[in-house]
N, C-alpha and C positions, 0 to 999 in steps of 0.2 A: 738754443731751440727750448722751449718748455716743455717740461716734462708733467706739466700738472698737476693736479693735487693727488694723484695716485688712484682716483674713482675710475673704476672701469678700466684700468689699465692690467693688460695681462704682462707680467713681470717677463715670461719667457721669451716674449715676442718682441717687449720691449728691448730686452739685453740683445736679441738677434740682430734688431734695427740698429742700435747702437753699435755693435761690431761693425757692421755694412757700412754706416756713417763713418766710423775711424777708420776703416780699412780703404774707404775711398781717396783718405787724406794721404798714403802713404804710396809707394810702388810696390812693395811686398812687406810681409811683418811675421814675425814668430809666436808662437802659443805664448810664451813668458810675457814678451813685449806687451801682446794686446791683453792681457789678464791683467798687466799693470796698470795701461791707459784705460780699461774700463772699471779696475777695483772689482773682481771678480776671482773667484779660485779659479786657478789653471783648469781643474776638472770640470768646472762649467762651461768655459770657454772651447774646453775641447769638444764638449757635446754639442755646442753651439757651431764651430766650424764644421764638425762632420756632418750636423744638419743641412747647412747652407752650402758645403762641398756637395751634398747628394742631391742637390735642388740644381748645382751649375751656378751658383750664386759665387761662387770662391772655387777655386783651383790652385793646385799645389806649382809653386815656383821653386824647384828644388827642396830644400829643407824647410822653405817657407810657404806662405800662401798669399795670394794674390784674388783681385775680383775676376770671377768668373765669366765665361760668353753669356751666360743668362742674365746679368746683371747689364753687360752690353745691350743685350736685346730688349730689355727694360727701358734704358735710357734712349734707345732708339723709336721705342713704342711714344715714350715721353715727347720725342723731338716731333713726331709724325703728328700726333694729336696736337700741339701746339702750333705747327705749321697751316692743321686744317683750320684751327681757330682762327688765324691772321687771314687766311684766305676766305673765310666767313666774313669777317670784319671788312675785309678789301670789296668784296661783293656787295654788303651792305651799303658801302661809303660811295660805291660807282655811282649812283644816282646825286649824291650829293658834290656840286664843284665849290673847291676850295681855291681860293688865289691869296697870295702873300702880297700885301700894300708896305712899301719900304719909305719909310720917311728917316728926316735926319735925326730925330728922338729915338724912335725905335719900329720894331717890325710889328706890324698887327696882321693877325691871322682872322680872316673874315668869311664867313661861309656866304656864299653867294645864292 
């Protein structure tokens, strides 16, 4: 994913989002492990984790961290939005009849 040319980027926010994206790829992670993965000082990563945990985006998993319930709620909200877009598209298409004509050469999708 491109980080762009840096113009208009809020570095602290960008680092927090990078941490969340990295955390989403693992079952859990430790502070030093994440600092290495992000190439950031452990003190910076520690503050990012504290901020994200304070908002419920991360939670403790023993001595490590994992994605939190708020992260799951954000994913659920995204899924609901996508499902609504699909329902809207289905309603928009309900007035259009579509049939598939099969031939020996290929399948043709024709709007009727």
